[in-house]
C-alpha positions as CSV (number, residue, x, y, z in Angstrom):
1,X,35.1,64.6,-21.8
2,X,37.0,64.0,-18.5
3,X,40.7,64.4,-18.5
4,X,42.8,61.7,-17.0
5,X,46.2,62.7,-15.7
6,X,49.3,60.8,-16.9
7,X,50.2,58.0,-14.6
8,X,46.7,57.7,-13.1
9,X,44.9,54.4,-13.8
10,X,41.1,54.3,-13.9
11,X,39.7,52.6,-10.7
12,X,38.3,49.1,-11.1
13,X,34.6,48.7,-10.3
14,X,34.0,47.3,-6.8
15,X,32.9,43.7,-6.7
16,X,29.4,43.2,-5.5
17,X,28.4,41.0,-2.6
18,X,27.0,38.4,-5.0
19,X,30.4,38.2,-6.7
20,X,32.2,37.8,-3.4
21,X,29.8,35.0,-2.3
22,X,30.2,33.3,-5.7
23,X,34.0,33.3,-5.4
24,X,33.9,32.0,-1.8
25,X,31.4,29.3,-2.8
26,X,33.6,28.2,-5.7
27,X,36.7,28.1,-3.4
28,X,34.8,26.0,-0.8
29,X,33.5,23.5,-3.4
30,X,36.9,23.2,-5.0
31,X,38.4,22.3,-1.6
32,X,35.6,19.8,-1.1
33,X,36.3,18.2,-4.4
34,X,40.0,18.0,-3.7
35,X,39.3,16.5,-0.3
36,X,37.0,13.9,-1.8
37,X,39.5,12.9,-4.4
38,X,42.3,12.6,-1.9
39,X,40.2,10.7,0.6
40,X,39.0,8.3,-2.0
41,X,42.5,7.7,-3.4
42,X,43.9,7.0,0.0
43,X,41.1,4.6,0.9
44,X,41.4,2.9,-2.4
45,X,45.1,2.4,-2.1
46,X,44.7,1.0,1.4
47,X,42.0,-1.3,0.1
48,X,44.1,-2.6,-2.8
49,X,47.0,-3.2,-0.4
50,X,44.8,-5.4,1.8
51,X,41.9,-7.9,1.2
52,X,39.0,-5.5,0.8
53,X,35.5,-6.6,-0.2
54,X,33.4,-4.9,-2.9
55,X,31.5,-3.1,-0.1
56,X,34.8,-1.5,1.0
57,X,35.7,-0.3,-2.6
58,X,32.4,1.4,-3.3
59,X,32.7,4.4,-0.9
60,X,36.2,5.5,-2.1
61,X,35.2,5.0,-5.8
62,X,32.1,7.1,-5.2
63,X,34.2,9.8,-3.4
64,X,36.6,10.0,-6.3
65,X,33.8,10.2,-8.9
66,X,32.0,12.9,-6.9
67,X,35.2,14.9,-6.3
68,X,36.2,14.7,-9.9
69,X,32.8,15.9,-11.1
70,X,33.0,18.9,-8.7
71,X,36.5,19.8,-9.8
72,X,35.6,19.5,-13.5
73,X,32.5,21.7,-12.9
74,X,34.4,24.5,-11.1
75,X,37.4,24.4,-13.4
76,X,35.3,26.3,-15.9
77,X,34.3,28.8,-13.2
78,X,37.9,29.5,-12.3
79,X,38.9,29.9,-16.0
80,X,36.2,32.5,-16.4
81,X,37.0,34.4,-13.2
82,X,40.8,34.4,-13.4
83,X,41.2,34.6,-17.1
84,X,38.4,36.8,-18.3
85,X,37.2,38.4,-15.1
86,X,33.7,37.1,-15.8
87,X,31.6,36.6,-12.6
88,X,28.3,35.7,-14.2
89,X,29.1,32.1,-14.6
90,X,30.3,31.9,-11.0
91,X,27.0,33.4,-9.7
92,X,24.8,31.2,-11.9
93,X,26.8,28.1,-10.8
94,X,26.4,29.0,-7.1
95,X,22.6,29.5,-7.5
96,X,22.2,26.2,-9.3
97,X,24.3,24.3,-6.8
98,X,22.5,25.7,-3.8
99,X,19.2,24.7,-5.2
100,X,20.5,21.3,-6.2
101,X,22.0,20.8,-2.7
102,X,18.6,21.5,-1.0
103,X,16.8,19.2,-3.4
104,X,19.4,16.4,-2.9
105,X,19.1,16.8,0.9
106,X,15.3,16.4,0.6
107,X,15.7,13.4,-1.7
108,X,18.2,11.8,0.8
109,X,15.7,12.2,3.6
110,X,12.9,10.6,1.5
111,X,15.0,7.8,0.1
112,X,16.9,6.9,3.4
113,X,14.2,4.5,4.7
114,X,14.0,2.8,1.3
115,X,17.8,2.5,1.1
116,X,17.9,1.0,4.6
117,X,15.2,-1.6,3.8
118,X,17.0,-2.5,0.5
119,X,20.3,-2.9,2.3
120,X,18.7,-5.0,5.0
121,X,17.1,-7.3,2.5
122,X,20.6,-8.1,1.0
123,X,22.2,-8.7,4.4
124,X,22.9,-12.4,5.1
125,X,23.8,-11.8,8.7
126,X,21.5,-12.8,11.5
127,X,21.0,-9.8,13.7
128,X,18.5,-9.2,16.5
129,X,17.5,-5.7,15.4
130,X,18.4,-3.4,12.5
131,X,20.6,-0.6,14.0
132,X,23.1,0.4,11.3
133,X,23.2,1.1,7.6
134,X,25.6,-0.4,5.2
135,X,24.9,0.4,1.6
136,X,26.3,-2.9,0.4
137,X,26.5,-5.3,3.4
138,X,29.4,-7.8,3.6
139,X,28.5,-11.0,1.7
140,X,25.4,-9.4,0.2
141,X,23.1,-12.1,-1.4
142,X,19.6,-12.5,-2.7
143,X,18.8,-15.4,-0.3
144,X,16.1,-13.5,1.4
145,X,14.2,-12.9,-1.8
146,X,14.6,-16.6,-2.8
147,X,13.4,-17.6,0.7
148,X,10.3,-15.4,0.4
149,X,9.4,-16.7,-3.0
150,X,9.9,-20.4,-2.3
151,X,8.4,-20.4,1.2
152,X,6.8,-17.1,2.2
153,X,5.2,-18.4,5.4
154,X,4.9,-21.5,7.5
155,X,1.4,-22.0,6.1
156,X,0.9,-24.3,3.1
157,X,0.4,-21.5,0.6
158,X,2.7,-20.4,-2.3
159,X,3.9,-16.9,-3.1
160,X,2.1,-16.8,-6.5
161,X,-1.1,-17.7,-4.7
162,X,-0.6,-14.9,-2.2
163,X,0.2,-12.4,-4.9
164,X,-2.9,-13.4,-6.9
165,X,-5.1,-13.0,-3.8
166,X,-3.6,-9.6,-3.1
167,X,-4.1,-8.5,-6.7
168,X,-7.7,-9.8,-6.7
169,X,-8.6,-7.9,-3.6
170,X,-6.8,-4.7,-4.5
171,X,-8.1,-4.8,-8.1
172,X,-11.6,-5.5,-6.9
173,X,-11.4,-2.6,-4.4
174,X,-10.2,-0.2,-7.1
175,X,-12.9,-1.3,-9.6
176,X,-15.7,-1.0,-7.1
177,X,-14.4,2.4,-6.0
178,X,-14.2,3.7,-9.6
179,X,-17.6,2.3,-10.7
180,X,-19.7,3.1,-7.7
181,X,-17.8,6.2,-6.8
182,X,-18.1,7.8,-10.2
183,X,-21.8,6.9,-10.6
184,X,-22.6,8.3,-7.2
185,X,-20.5,11.4,-7.7
186,X,-22.3,12.2,-11.0
187,X,-25.6,11.9,-9.2
188,X,-24.5,14.2,-6.4
189,X,-22.9,16.7,-8.9
190,X,-25.6,16.9,-11.6
191,X,-28.9,15.8,-10.0
192,X,-31.0,17.6,-7.4
193,X,-32.8,15.3,-4.9
194,X,-33.8,15.4,-1.2
195,X,-31.0,14.6,1.2
196,X,-28.2,15.6,-1.3
197,X,-26.3,17.8,1.1
198,X,-27.0,15.5,4.0
199,X,-25.6,12.6,2.1
200,X,-22.3,14.4,1.3
201,X,-22.1,15.3,5.0
202,X,-22.5,11.7,5.8
203,X,-19.5,10.8,3.6
204,X,-17.4,13.3,5.5
205,X,-18.4,11.7,8.8
206,X,-17.5,8.3,7.5
207,X,-14.1,9.6,6.5
208,X,-13.5,10.6,10.1
209,X,-14.1,7.1,11.4
210,X,-10.8,5.1,12.0
211,X,-10.2,2.1,9.7
212,X,-10.9,-0.3,12.6
213,X,-14.0,1.4,13.7
214,X,-16.2,-0.3,11.0
215,X,-14.7,-3.8,11.7
216,X,-17.6,-5.1,13.9
217,X,-20.5,-4.1,11.6
218,X,-18.7,-5.3,8.5
219,X,-17.9,-8.6,10.3
220,X,-21.6,-9.1,11.1
221,X,-22.9,-8.0,7.7
222,X,-20.5,-10.1,5.6
223,X,-21.0,-13.1,7.9
224,X,-24.7,-12.8,7.3
225,X,-24.1,-12.7,3.6
226,X,-21.7,-15.7,3.8
227,X,-18.9,-13.6,2.3
228,X,-16.8,-12.9,5.4
229,X,-14.1,-15.6,4.7
230,X,-13.9,-14.9,0.9
231,X,-11.8,-12.5,-1.1
232,X,-14.9,-11.0,-2.7
233,X,-16.2,-10.1,0.8
234,X,-12.9,-8.6,1.7
235,X,-12.8,-6.5,-1.4
236,X,-16.3,-5.2,-0.6
237,X,-15.2,-4.3,2.9
238,X,-12.2,-2.4,1.6
239,X,-14.4,-0.7,-1.0
240,X,-16.7,0.5,1.7
241,X,-13.8,2.4,3.3
242,X,-12.6,3.7,-0.1
243,X,-15.9,4.9,-1.4
244,X,-16.2,8.1,0.7
245,X,-13.0,9.5,-0.7
246,X,-13.8,8.2,-4.2
247,X,-17.2,10.0,-4.2
248,X,-15.8,13.3,-2.8
249,X,-12.9,13.2,-5.3
250,X,-15.0,12.4,-8.3
251,X,-17.7,14.9,-7.4
252,X,-15.2,17.7,-7.2
253,X,-13.8,16.7,-10.6
254,X,-17.2,16.4,-12.3
255,X,-18.2,19.8,-10.8
256,X,-15.3,21.3,-12.7
257,X,-16.5,19.9,-16.1
258,X,-18.7,22.3,-18.0
259,X,-22.4,21.2,-18.2
260,X,-22.6,22.8,-21.7
261,X,-20.8,19.7,-23.1
262,X,-23.7,17.4,-21.8
263,X,-26.3,19.8,-23.2
264,X,-24.6,19.8,-26.6
265,X,-24.6,16.0,-26.5
266,X,-28.3,15.9,-25.6
267,X,-29.1,18.4,-28.4
268,X,-27.4,16.0,-30.8
269,X,-29.7,13.2,-29.6
270,X,-27.9,11.6,-26.7
271,X,-29.8,10.6,-23.5
272,X,-28.4,11.6,-20.1
273,X,-26.9,8.2,-19.6
274,X,-25.3,8.3,-23.1
275,X,-23.9,11.8,-22.4
276,X,-22.5,10.5,-19.2
277,X,-20.8,7.5,-20.9
278,X,-19.6,9.4,-24.0
279,X,-18.8,12.8,-22.7
280,X,-18.3,12.8,-18.9
281,X,-16.4,9.5,-18.5
282,X,-13.6,10.3,-21.1
283,X,-13.1,13.7,-19.6
284,X,-13.1,12.3,-16.0
285,X,-10.3,9.9,-16.7
286,X,-7.7,11.8,-14.5
287,X,-10.1,11.7,-11.6
288,X,-10.9,8.1,-12.1
289,X,-7.1,7.3,-12.3
290,X,-6.6,8.9,-8.9
291,X,-9.6,7.1,-7.4
292,X,-8.4,3.8,-8.8
293,X,-4.9,4.3,-7.4
294,X,-6.1,5.2,-4.0
295,X,-8.6,2.2,-4.0
296,X,-5.8,-0.1,-5.1
297,X,-3.5,1.1,-2.3
298,X,-6.3,0.6,0.2
299,X,-6.9,-3.0,-0.7
300,X,-3.2,-3.7,-1.2
301,X,-1.6,-2.6,2.0
302,X,-4.4,-3.0,4.6
303,X,-4.2,-6.2,6.8
304,X,-6.4,-5.6,9.9
305,X,-9.7,-6.6,8.2
306,X,-8.0,-9.4,6.3
307,X,-6.4,-10.7,9.5
308,X,-9.9,-10.7,11.2
309,X,-12.0,-12.0,8.4
310,X,-9.9,-14.6,6.6
311,X,-9.2,-18.0,8.1
312,X,-8.2,-20.3,5.2
313,X,-4.4,-20.0,4.3
314,X,-5.3,-20.3,0.6
315,X,-7.1,-16.9,0.8
316,X,-4.4,-15.1,2.7
317,X,-2.8,-11.9,1.3
318,X,0.7,-10.6,1.3
319,X,0.2,-8.0,4.0
320,X,-1.0,-10.9,6.3
321,X,2.2,-12.8,5.6
322,X,4.3,-9.7,6.3
323,X,2.5,-9.1,9.6
324,X,3.0,-12.8,10.5
325,X,6.7,-12.4,10.2
326,X,6.8,-9.9,13.2
327,X,7.6,-11.8,16.3
328,X,6.8,-11.0,19.9
329,X,10.3,-9.5,20.3
330,X,12.6,-7.9,17.8
331,X,15.0,-10.8,17.9
332,X,12.3,-13.1,16.7
333,X,11.7,-11.3,13.4
334,X,13.6,-12.5,10.3
335,X,14.6,-9.0,9.3
336,X,16.1,-9.8,5.9
337,X,13.0,-11.7,4.8
338,X,10.8,-9.0,6.2
339,X,12.7,-6.3,4.2
340,X,12.7,-8.5,1.0
341,X,9.0,-9.0,1.2
342,X,8.4,-5.3,1.8
343,X,10.4,-4.4,-1.3
344,X,8.5,-7.0,-3.4
345,X,5.2,-5.7,-2.1
346,X,5.9,-2.2,-3.1
347,X,6.6,-3.1,-6.7
348,X,3.0,-3.5,-8.0
349,X,1.9,-0.2,-6.5
350,X,4.9,1.5,-8.1
351,X,4.2,-0.1,-11.4
352,X,0.5,1.0,-11.3
353,X,1.5,4.5,-10.4
354,X,3.7,4.7,-13.5
355,X,1.0,3.2,-15.7
356,X,-1.5,5.8,-14.5
357,X,1.0,8.7,-14.4
358,X,-0.2,10.2,-17.7
359,X,-3.7,10.4,-16.4
360,X,-2.9,11.9,-13.1
361,X,-2.8,15.5,-14.4
362,X,-6.2,17.1,-14.3
363,X,-7.5,19.7,-16.7
364,X,-8.3,17.7,-19.8
365,X,-11.5,19.6,-20.1
366,X,-9.8,23.0,-20.0
367,X,-10.7,24.9,-23.1
368,X,-13.5,22.5,-23.9
369,X,-16.0,25.4,-24.0
370,X,-14.9,28.7,-25.4
371,X,-16.6,32.1,-25.0
């Protein structure tokens, strides 16, 4: 047992570099929180003294709320450090905040264009080109959305008609991609026939062709079938460009499904087609969901083929109207209506994604065969 002389106090353990960084981080964030609260309070008082709009009140209120949240979070850290000499909470808080700051920065970069378009759709001012960003523009209204719904284009066609046309084309493209793509992928995955590898190579070559590269042959083919100016013909044209991806995607998914399941179904009396319908299709639901989503997006957002094939305004789609809003110069484009229609066009795709989200996780067949 060591002897400690009278009047000599045991030395305190030296603080590690992580503890020093945690304390410095806590001090920095505390100063940031105080600065945000002071800045927001000053701006809010100045706004209350004058005639400030709602758009002028929002930044100081957000600054006060953010500063208060930061101060409340780091008050616990300072209580633990100064009161109980506990540095674990400070280190954990610093790690969490650094990760959250990086993720928030990535989120801000991703959401910035969407926020810009949303702000532009609410802006009632007539500007020649969008150059600045105001989260809530002065005099924000929904007039752009009302204008798009009531009169989307100079042509005599209503917004519900345009929406129905787009949904019909996109839905038909997705249905054709799923039905034809899944059937063809099953054949390439399970059957052995001449030209099997050459056919898959051909799909790869088709994927390399630009979207506009097949415009001329599709124009001639659909014109010969008298389908060029119809929505059905347009859906077939879109499906032809979506099928290579659909077949490749579904073939890879079906390859991962164990063949023992089909053999067991055939032993129980199922034919190959019955085993395909009752065994493969339920397990291939995640792959079909991805194929349907990509097919829908192909038919929903593409406008080059529609702009070339369709001539009757009653068969026009929403991407054609959006493209028609773009003038020869930037000053000739109604930017508020353009942004409003862009926001409204994105909603069906977002809704479909959330509806298919539960099926977009592969691996339902994992553990189907044991041993």
